[in-house]
N, C-alpha and C positions, 0 to 999 in steps of 0.2 A: 504494500500500500504506500503510495507516494506521500511524502510529508507535505505540510502546508506551504513550506518554503518553495519547493519545486512546483507546486500547483500555482502559486502566485507568479512564479517565473515563467511558466508556460502559458499563462493567460495575462493579457495586458489590455488596458482600455486606451483607446485613442480616437481621434476624430476620423470619421469615415469620409469618403470622397464628397458626400453631399453635406458634410459639416456636422452630422449627428455623432454623438459618442457611441462607440460600438466596442464590443470585446474582440480582441484579436487572440488567436490561438497559435502557439508556437509548434512547429513540427520540422523535422529534418528533411532537407532536399539535397540531392546530389547533382552537381553540375560538372560538365567537362571544364577543364581549366581554361580553355580558350573562350568558352561561353562566359565564364566568370570575369575574364579579362575584358571582354566586350561590355559587360554590365558595368564594371568599374570605370570604363572610359565614358560611358554614356549616361549614367544615372544623374550626374550633376547637370548635364546639359538639358535634361528633361525636367529640371526644377524639382528633383526628388532630393530629400535630405539624406537618404541612405539606400542601400541595395534592396532592403526589404520593401520599401515603398515603391521602388522601380519595378520589382518583380510582381508586386500586388497589382500595379497598373497594367503591366503586360498580361497578366493572367486574366484580369477583367476584360481587357481589349480582346484577347483571343477567345474568351467565352462568348463575348458579344458577336464575334465573327462566326463562331459555330452555331449560335442561336439565330442567325440572320433570317431563317425561314420560319421563325416562331414569333408569337406575339411579344416576347421579351425584347425583340429587336429595337423597339423604341428606346430602351435604356442604353443601347449601344449606339444607335445612329443619331438620336436627337442632340446630344452634346457634340458629336463629331460634326454634324451639319452646321450647327450654330457656330462653332469655332471657325470652321472653314469659311462660312459665309461672312462672318465678322471680319476675318482677315482680308477677304477679297474686297469687301466694301470699303474698309479703311484704306487699303492700298490704292484702290481706284479713286477714292475721294481725294487722297493726297496728290496723286498724279494729276487729276483734273484741276485741283486748286492751283498747283504750280503752273500748269499750262495756261490757265485763265489769267493768272497774275502776269506771266510773261507776255501774253497776248495784249493785255490791257496796257502794259508799259509801252509796247511797240505801237499800238494804236494812238496812245497819248503823244508819243514822239512824232508820229506822222501828222497828227492833227496840228501840233504846234508848228511844224515845218510848213505845212500847207497854209496855215493862217498867216505865217510870216511872209510868204511870197505871193499871196493872192489878196486882192481887194474885192471881197464879196459882200454885197449889201444884205441886210437882214431878210428881206422878202425872198431873195434868191436862195439864201441858206434855208429858209423855212420850206420852200418848194422842193429843194434838193433832199432835205431830210424826209419829207413826206414820200417822195418818189422812191428813195432808197428803202424806206420802211416797207412800202408795198412790194418792192422787188425782193427783199429778203423774205417776206411772208410767202410770196408766190413761188420762189425757188428753194424754199426750206433752208435758207441761209447760205446757199451756194452762189457766191458772187464771182462772175467771170470778168477779169480785167479787160480782156479784148472787147467784150460787149460794151463795157462802160466807156472805154476809149472811143469806140465807134459812135456811141451815143453822144458823147461830149464833142466830137469833131463835127457831127452833123448839126449840132446846136449852134456852133460858131458861125 
């Protein structure tokens, strides 16, 4: 009969992956030395504090994979899909924000250059803005420089 000291050593309480307190049970596992070296190299990069946490995550992941044709699949896929989607959205958002900022800077530079070299009255500017707004709406934002040049040359 095991003494109470060993019993406490074999069972431990810790936070589960969903944040609830759960009992952990200790048991022996045999690994090939190469597998253990791989675990030692990777567990910190997966934000795990120790090997045990890494193996726990790996086992849960693999169990989810094996249960993919069962109703328990939601426990496996939901966090995975959420994490992947969040990463894709954040990455796309950052790239779009940077591109829009660079585009706004370039448009601002062009606007100031054009304003400095041209003498356009307010009514012409208002008509041009209205025409371009209609053109952008009609072409879904695709502006062709050659067409604009032809239009401006015919106006002169």
